[in-house]
N, C-alpha and C positions, 0 to 999 in steps of 0.2 A: 443364211447364206455365211458358210465359214472365212475366217477374217485373209486365211492362206488357200481359198476355193482354187488358185490360178495354179498349184503345185503340179507338176507331170502336164501342163497344158502349154506351157510357157518357158521361155528360158529364162536362164537366172538372171541376167541383162534385163529381160521383159516385167520381171516379177519386180528387180529393185527398183524400176523407175518408175513403176504404177504404185508405189509408195511414197508417201509424203512425210509420214512421219513414223517412230515405233509402232507397231501395230495393238498393243497392247498398253496397260497404265502399269507402272512399276514401284512398289516401293524398295527406295536405295541408299543404301548407307551414304551421309553424307562427302565421308572422307572418302569412298573411294573412286580413284582416278584410273581405274584400270577397268575391269569383269561391269561394274557397274554404270562407267562413262560408256561404254559400248551400247549396253543397253540400252540406255535412254537415249543416245544417236541413233541405234542400228534396230533396237527391240534384239538383239543378240549379241553375246561376245564374241560370235561366230557366225553371220548370215549366211554366209554360204554353205557354210557345215551344218544350220540350222536347216536349210531349204533342201540340202539332201537326203538328213534324215527323216525331217517329213515326206519325201517323196516315197519313200518305200513302205509307210505305215498306211493302213488302210481304216476307214470306219468297222469298230467293233474290236481291234486292235486290243491287246495288252503289250503295253510297254514299261520298261526298268529304266528312271533316270538313274545311274548310281553316280552320287556325289553331285546333288541338285545344284549345290553352293546358293544361288540365287535365286533363281528356276527361271532362267534366259530360255531352256531346253522344254523345261515340264509344261510352262504355258503354251506353247506353238504344240507340244504332242499331244498335251490335252485337247485344242480343238480338233485337230486332226483325228484323233480316235470318235469323237464324238460322244454324246451321253452314252452311248453301248459299248465303248473302248473304256480303258482303265490305265491309269498312270500311276503308278509307283516308284512316290521320288524320294530316294534314299538320301538322306544326310544328316551324317551323325552328331552333328554341332548343332547347338540346341539353338543357340542366335540366330542361325543362319535357316533352319527350320522353320522358325519362327516368320520370318520374314519370305520364305518359299509359301510358306500358310496365307500370309498376307496378300501375295502379289496373286495366288490360287484366288482368294475371296474375293477383294477386286477385281476379278476379271470376270466374277461370276460362274466359276469354273466349278462342277460337282461331281466329277469323274476323276481325283486326286485323290491318292492317298500317301499321307508323310508317316511314317511308320517310326518311332523314335529309337532306329536301330544303327548301327554301322555295319558294313562287310567285312570280312576279313577271312582268315585261312582255318583260325581255330576260335571254338567257342567260349567267350570268355563276355565278362559282363565288367563295368567301372560304377562308381559313383562321382 
């Protein structure tokens, strides 16, 4: 059973009340009192937005998480699309990408790809 199995079948309030804690394990920077704090407390930096985005995803979908940051949307997206789906999480900052990769690994998700790229209007590279 998916941790987010109630998506689409219950109200947001019912979904929120049914969760005693954040539904995922996270590696978070100790000093992050903003996004990391919300992820630790609620499982997302914006639980309602996460819930709404997941409600339009179906098993087998491919979703792109642009600016994956710490992975607060990447993990529930990966669970929602399942093993037949794919999440491409784009995070250009190496240390944040490493945190996302850690969060994917400790939650046992194998359908997430983390290419070492950034997205922009022009083709460019940097070292």
